N, C-alpha and C positions, 0 to 999 in steps of 0.2 A: 888852068881853070882859072878866070879872073873875077874879082869883086868888084862891082860898081856901086859905089854910095851915092844915093840919092841926098841932096843937100838938106832936103826937107826932112831927113830921118836923122840928121845930126842935131843932138842936143848937148848943151853944156852941163855940167855935174851941177851947177846951182841952178839951171832950170830944171833939172830932173828932181831934184830935192822938193822944189815947189810943187810940182804937179807929176809925182812919181805914178799915180794911177792912171793918168793920161797916157804915159809912156808905155806902160805895161800893157795897157789895152792896145796901142799903137803896134807893139810888137807883135801881136798876133798877125797883123796884117803884111808884115816883114821886118826884117833886122832894123833895131834902132842902135846907133852908135853912139856912146857916151864919150864926150870930149873932156879932157882935162888938159889947160893950157893949149887948146888947139889940135891937141894929138887924140886920136881914139885910143881909148884906155878899156874899153868894155863893149860888149855888143849884148843887146837884150833880143832873145828870139821867143817866138810864142810857143806854146807847149805841143802844138802839132809839129813844128819844125823841131822840136826837141826830140820827140818821140821818134820821129823819121831820122833823126841823127844818130840815136841810140841804136834802131834797127839797122841801119848800115854799118855801124862799129861791130854790132853782133854777128851781121853777116860777114864782114870782112874777118872777124877773129875766126869764125867757122871755117871760112875757106883757107886760112892760114893753117889751121890745124888740119884740115884734110891734105893740104898740098905737103905738110910734113911727115903725115902718115904714109902718104903714097910713094915720098921720096925714100923714106927710112926702109919700106919694106921690098924696095928694088935691089937685088944682089946683082953684081956685075955677071956673074956665071948665069944669069938668066938672059942676060942681053945677048 
């Protein structure tokens, strides 16, 4: 799974400070990468993307929990 970065969605820290509200609005349309010295240091994502990320993390945690429960309940004698 790769991540492509649109050059229009890159912003220097100094530019971000000057117009943070604009970039926060832009983040709703897709990730905005904050650069410091030419290197990505932060990623802004919109609230919808953040909620989807939380849902995926909760689902992953639930799947892991269920997997551990099912594995721990199997006894070798039952096989």
